[in-house]
N, C-alpha and C positions, 0 to 999 in steps of 0.2 A: 242640517245635520246629516241627512242621507247623502247629500252631495259630497260632503267631506269624507264620508265612508267610502263612496265610490272612488273618489280621487286617491284615497289611501290604498285601496285595493289595486288600483292601476299603477301605483308607484313601484318602481323596481327596487329590490332589496339592495342593501349596501354592498354585500359581497359581489353581486353581479356588476355593480357600478365600478368597484375596485378592479375586478377582473377585466372589464372593458378598458379601463384606463391603463392597466398594465399592458394589454395587447396593443393599444395605441402607442405607448412608449416603446415597446419592442419593435413595432413597425417603423417608427422613426429611426431607431438605432440601426435596423436592417437597411433602411433607405440610405443612411449615411455611409454604409459599407457597400453600396452598390445595388440597391433595390430597384423597384420599378421607376422611381423618379430620378434616381442617380445611377444610371447604368454604367458599366465598365467602359466608359468612353475615354480611353487614354488619348490625349491630344499631342500633336506635334508642337504646339505652342507652349513654351516653358511657363509663361505667366498663368495660363489656364491650369496646368498641372500643379503649380505651387498653390494656387487658390483652392484646388481640389484637396490637396494635402492639408491645408489649413482648415478647410471645412470639416474634414473627417476627424482630424486630431485635435482641433480646437487650439486654445492658447496655453497648452501644457508647457511648463518650463523645462522639462527634461528632454524635449525634442530639439535637437540642435540643428541649425541650418548653416551651411557654408557655401556661399556663392563663389564662382570662379569664372575665368574665361579660358577657353581652349585655344591652343597655339595654332590658329588658322586665320587667314586674312580673307574676308573680314572676321574678327574674333567672334567665336561662338560662345554664348553664355551657357553656364551649367550651374546646377545646385546639388549639393550632397546633403542627405538627411540621415541622422542616426540618433538613437536614444542614449543619452548619457547614463553610464553605469551598466548598460547591457552589451557594450562593444569593447573590444580591445583597442584602446586609443592608439597604440603603437601600429597596429595593422592599418587603421584608418589613415594615420598620418603618413606612414612610409610607403604603403603599397596602394594607396588610392589617391590621396591629395597630392603627395609629392610627385608621383608620376604624371598626374594630370597637369600640374603646374610647371613641370620641367620643360624648359625651352630647348633642350638638347636631346630630344628623344631619338633613339637609335632605330629609326624606322625607314625602310627603303622607299616607301611611297611618299609622295609629297601630299601632305594633308590638304593643302590649298587646292589641289587638282582633283580630289576624290569627291564623288557624290555622297550624299548623306548616308545612304544604305551601306556603302562600303566603309564609311567612317565609323558606323556603329560596329561593324565587324572588327575593325582595327582597334577600337577602344576595348572591346570585349577580349580579344585574343592577344593583343600586344601591349596596350598601355596599362590596363589594370592588371596588377601582378599578384593579387590575392589568390588563394588556392582555388576558389570557386566563384565564377561570375555567371549569372543567369540573366536572360532577357525576359521581361514580364510585362504584360499589358493588363492583366486582371487586377483591379484595385483591391479586391478582397485579399488576394495573395500578396500584393505589395504591402498592405497594412500588416498582415500577419508576419511577413518577413521582417519588417522594421521593428515590430514588437517582440520578435524572437532574437534580436541582437544583430541583425544584418543591416548593412548600409545601403541606402537607395540613392541612385544617381540619375538625375534628369538632365538631358542635354537638349538645347534648343534645336528644333527640327527633327529630332529622333522620334520615331513612332513607338519606341519601347523604352522601358525603364531598366537600368542596370542594377542587379541585386548582387552585392558582394558579401561573401561569407566572412564577417568580421566579429563573430560572436566571441564574447569574453566577459570582462567585468570581474567583480569580486565574487569568488566562490569559496566556501569552506573547503579546506584541503582534505585530502583522504587521510583519515585518522583511525585510531584503534576503535573497535566496536565497544559500545557502552552497555548494550543490552544482552549481547551474546558473547561472553568472554571465554577464551580458551587458554589453556596452559601452553600447548605445543603448536597450535595451529597458526595460520597467517594472521597478521595484525591490521589488515586493511578493512575498510567498511565502505558501504555506499554513501554517497553524498546527495545533495539536492539537485544536481545536474543530470538530466536524463542521458545525455551523450557521454558524460564521464562514466556513468554507471554501465552503459553499453560497452564502453572500452574495458572496464574492469572484468566483465564477463568474457569478452573476446580474448583477453590476454590468457585466460585459463584454458580455453579450447580453441586452438588455432586450426579450425577446420572450416572449409567452404560450406559445409552442411549447416553451420550455424546461421540462422536467418533472423533478421530483425524487420519488423513492420511498424511504422509510426502512424498514429492516428492523432487527430485534433479533436478533443472532446470538450464540451461546454460551449454553449452558444455565445457567451460573453467572454469567458476566460480563455478559450481556445488553447487548452493545456495539451502539451505533447505527451502522448501515452504510447509506449512501445511494447510490443510483444516479442518474445524471443523463444525460439524452439530449434530443435535439431531435425532438419529435414532427413527423412529416411528412418528415423527412430520414432518420432511422434506420429500418432494416428492423424491423418489429414482431416478426418471428420471432427476430431477434437479442435483442430485449428479453426475450422469453419465455424464451429459452435462458439468459440471465444470471439472470433471476428463478429459474429452475428449479435452476441450479447453486448459487445462494446458499441457497435453501430446503433443499437437500440437506445443507448443512453441519450436522454433528451432533457438536460438540465442547463441552467445558466452557468454555474460555476463547478469546476472540478479542481479543488485546491489541495487534495491529498489523496493518497492511495486508499485511505479508509472510505472515501466517497465512492470510488470505483468498486471496492470490495462489497459495499452494501448494495450497490445497484446490479451486480452481476451474480451474486451468490444464489444458490438454489433455494435455500430456506432462510427467511429472516426471523422466524419465530422459534428460535432455539438458542440456548445459552452456549452451545458448542460452536467453535469457529469452523467454518467449512472452506475457508481460504487461508492458506499459510502465508505468513509474513516473515521476512528476514532482512537484516541489515548486512549480512555477510555474503560477499560474492562467491565464496567457495560452497556455501550451502545451496545457494540458488543454482550454481553451475552443476552441482551434483544432481539436483532434481531435474534439470533440463536434460542431462545425459541419460536419465532414467525414462525419459519420454514425457515429462511434464512441460508446462508452458509458464514462462515468467512474464509478469506484467510490470513494466517500469513506468512510474508516473513522475513527471517533472515537478520538482518542488518538494519532494519527500525522499528521505533516505531509506525507506522500507519498500522492498520489492515484493509483489504478490506472486504466489505460486499456485497453480491449479493443474489438475485436480489434486486433492489431498485426502489422506486417510487419518483415522484416529491415532494410529501408532506413530505417525510421522511427528506428532507434537511431543513425543517423548524421546526423540533422537536429537542429540546435541552434536554440534560440529566436532567436539572433542572425541566423540566415539570413534571417528575415523583417523585420529592421530595417535591413538593408544593401541596397545595389544588387544586382540579380540576378546581374550578372557577377562581383562580388566573392564573393557567396554560393556561386555555382557553383564557382568556383576553390577556395574553402576546403573545400567539401563533397568535391570530388574528392581534395583533399589528405588528408582524413580517411580515405577508402578506401585510399589508398596507405599511410598510416601504419598502418592496421589490418593491412594485408598484411605490412608490415615487422615489426610486433609479433608476428605469428603465425609468420612464416617466416624472420626475420632470422638467429637462431642456427643453425637447421637448414640453411639455405643455406650458411653459412660452414663448418659441419661437413662437409657433403657435398663442397664444393669442396676442402677441405684433405685429406679422407680418400680420396676416389675420383676426383675430377675436377681434378687439379692442372693438366692441360693446358688447361683453360678460363681459367686465371688468367694474366695477362701475366707474362712471364719475370722482369722486374725485380721485380715484386711477389712472385713466388714465392720469389726469392732472399731478399728482405727478411723474409718470413714464416718461411722456413726458419731464418734467422739468429736470429730472435726465439725460435723454438721449440727451438733446439738444446739448451737446458738444462732444458726443461720435462719433468718425469717422467711426466705423464699424457697420454693421448690427448686429442684435441680435444673429444670428447663429454663426458668426465669433467671437463675444464677448464670447459666451458660449463655443466655442471650445478652445479659448485661456485659459480660466479659468479652464476648465476640464483637459486639457493637463497639465497645470501648477500644478494642484492639484495631478494628477497621478504621476508626476515627484517627488513632495514632498513626497507623500506616499511611493514610491519606495525607495527614498533616506533614509527615516526614518527607513525602514526595513533593508536596507543593512548596515547602519552605526552602530558603536558600540552601545550597548544597553543603556549605560549611557548618551549618547548625542543624540541618534536617535529620541526619542520622542520630545525632546526640539527643535531639528532642524525642524521637521515636523510641530509642533504647532506654534512656533515662526515664522518660514518661511511663513506659510499660513497667519498669521496675518499681518506681515510686508508687504509681497508682495500684499496682498489684499488691505490694506490701501493705499499703494503707487500707486497701479493701479487706484484706485478711484480718488485719488488726482491728478494724471497725466491725468485724463480724458480718459483713455483707456477703462475702463469698468464702468458700473453703479453700485451703491450700491445694487440695487435690484438683479442684476445678482450675486453678491457676496453672497447674502443671499440664493438664489436658489441653487447655486453650493455647498455651505457649508452644507445646509440642505440635499441635495442629498447625499453628501459624508458621513454624519453622519448616514443617513438612511441605507446606504449599510453595515455599521458595525453591524447592528442588525441581519443579517442573520447568523445563527449558523455555517453553512458550508461555508468555505472560497471559495471553487471552485464554489459554486452557486452564491456567491456575485461577483466573477470575471465575471461570465456569464452576470450578470446584468450590470456590468461596460462596457463590450464589446458591448452589444446590445444598450446601451444608446446612443452611437454615431450614430448608424444607425437610431434610432428613431429621433434624432435631425435633420438628413438630410431629412427624410420624412416630419417632421414638417415644415422645412424651405421651402420645395417645394410645399406641398399640404395642409399644415395646419392640422386641426383636422381630415380631411379626410385621410391624409397620415398616421397619428397615428393610426386611425382605421384600415386601410389596413395593417399596420405593425403588429398590434395585431392579426388580423385574420390569417396572415401568421404564426405568432409565435405560436398561439394555434394549428393550423393545424400541424406544425412541431412537437410540443410536443406530439400531439395525435399519430403521426407516430412512435415515438421513442419506443424502447423496451429495457429492461434491462434483459438479459438472457431470453427473450421471454415475460416478464411481461409487460403489458401496463404501460407506464410511468406515465399516469395521473390517474391510479387506486388509490383509490377506487371511484374517481369522474367520470371518463370515462374509462371503463364502470362503471356504478353506482353500487356499492355493499353496500346495506343498512347496513349490519351487521358490515362492517368495518368502518362505519362512526363514531363509538364510539371513535376512536383514529385518526380521519382525521383532519378536520379543527378544531373541538372541541375535548376536552379531557373529556370523561365521567368518572364518579367515577369508581374506580377499581372494586367495588362490582357488577357493571352492566355488566362487561365483563370478570370477573375472571374465571367464570365457563367454558368458551370456550378457555381460554388462551393456554392450552397445549393439545388441541384436534385437530386432522386433520379436517379442515373444507372443505367440498366439493365445496363450491363456492368461496373459497379464491384463487385469481389469483396466489398466490405464490405456490399453491399446486395442481392446475388443469391444463388442457391442454391449457387454455388461457394464462397461465404464462410460457409455456414451448415450444412455437413455436420459437425456436432460429434461428437467422438469418444465422448462420454458418452451421446448420445441421437441419435435420428433426427429430422431436421427436414424438413418437407415441401418439395418442390422448387417453384421458381417465385418470381419477385420479388413482394414484398408490402411496401409502405411504409406506415408508420403515419401 
């Protein structure tokens, strides 16, 4: 028995065994891409390179292989690889295969008389007519290129592979935005292609100061992630900080912008978003012109913008396509609606439970008559209706579009009316919950509206226990939390806290463009996006003092 106990103590836990097995699998995968056992030994022998390609890619059916012979005596063999669905087949056919197989090439040199090194240069510069042809010997880069939609050409005797830019395939076309709709603004939106999204931004600002940098993130997925900024306007320290955080990402897969957002944000333990997301090129371009940085992730139509402030989530693209007075009125209305979405049910609960003397006498009598047969206190009544409405909202989103809206609207009407007639809730509570739900839809940013929906339940509990004093305490804690937040070091409540008078022209109010146009594209010394106040990142220490790139 003692021997068994000793052996049991010596046994390694299951978690460590699984971790060791995962490390072995990762090392095998890395070796296939050019690790210690399989170094980047690009060969002049075509058969060896074909065997290497098969070893790395396996027997996958979407990898197409086209063998050919080059017009040279004796004939030289070659092979072209590309992934079906990731390439433009017209480019591959007309500008690579057709030129390679053409027997009447208009080339001054005699291919039969050239050494192989010269022939490689001739193939790259005269035979292959695609827009971009690179020479590569690194197998990791070759595999990444072919999985990015490029075509790979191997030629017998050549010590380098030819990488042709033939990216294409089926992509969703540029369509009207679905999440950020405007009446007067442009109707294009980002799609899932990182290079198309880069072009949509470039079209709006035709300046050589617009800079793009592309990273490959995810050890397995190797997802293209691009950052975009305006050189000379953005603080170069902010650019370095974004690069640093992206380079620190060490995960297997990056499949959406939400993964990048979660890995680079300052604080994960908050319901408030600290990274802005948008599907509109005009919104992202405007932010870049103000000194922010856009982060484009391949495979997702939503672009990230950093750093960001609380007020930015209440600015809609429509604000800049309407008169300033109309935009200001609507923006103030959004703040009021956000407050109602956050505090509506809790204020109603507090007044009914603790502060009936603050309600007009006639209204108190009406509410008392409505609640005479209700078996639950006001807080339970509010929770029942709020949870019911959240379920209906989620069901409307997940169901097919043709019936989703009908189910959510009809369901709310039917359930609300039935609940009142059954004596479960009062008609006044239905009105409060419905008004709160409608108010939450006025917030332009979906993730900020979700934050209000989550905090609403906490405020309801505080109102049920301490009345208006509990709501006041909750608001104090909430404001203190907001003041402590940073987005890439930028104070979350700027330009209100700290108060920056110059930036009030596009804060709560929207001033006319002519009042702020002169400073639009100039580095401003007191702008928190471009000074040391906006660069005290939580994950690293940034040197103090303004420095513009």
